[in-house]
N, C-alpha and C positions, 0 to 999 in steps of 0.2 A: 425765564429763570435770571436772576439776577448775579454777576459777578461775585465773587467772594473778593472781601476785605480784606487788603495786605498788609500784614504785619509790622511791614515797613512801609510801606506806600500810603497806605489807608485804603480812598476809594478813586486814587489816581492810581492808572493802568503801570504796572511792574515796568511791561518795556515804554515807556516814558518818561522816566526818571533815571537819572545816568549818573555814577559815583563819578565824582571832583577830586579824587583824592587816591594817593597809593598805588599800587601795580595795577590795579583793576582802573585806573581813570579812564573815563569815555565809555564804559561799560555800561548797559542798561543792569537795573536791578533784576528784570528776570534772566535775562544772559547768567548772570551769576549766579542765580538760583537752580539756572540748568546746568550749569559746567562746576560750580564751586561750592557746591552744599556746605561743607561747614564754613564756609567765608560768609554766606548767608543765615546761617543759623548766628554768626559771630555779630554782624548787623543788626538784625531783630533783638541780639542783647544789650546794642550800642543806642537802637531807638528805644529799645525800653526803659533804659537808663536816662534818656535824655541829650546820651553824649551825641546823638546826630539826628542831621534834619534839614528838611525838603526846602530850598528857595527855588522861586521861579525867577531867572536871569532877566537881563534888556529884550533878548533875545526868544524869549517868552518859552526856552527847554527847562525843564524841573533839574535840578542836582539834587542828591545827596551830600551834604557833606558833612564831615567832624569836626567836633565844639573844639576848641584850642585849649591844650592843657593847663590849668591854673597854676 
């Protein structure tokens, strides 16, 4: 049975993507899902709106970051 696709990280496991902003910086998306469900829903909305993205840093860690306000 395959793993479900995350609404935030897609095919990358949620425990492998870490927030790169705000008071939750350094926490994994999975940790946010488990401890802050309202913020997790906010991240889903931001991702759906194209306001947050995942990037892979030079140290090979995936981070979720917010697009700067225009």
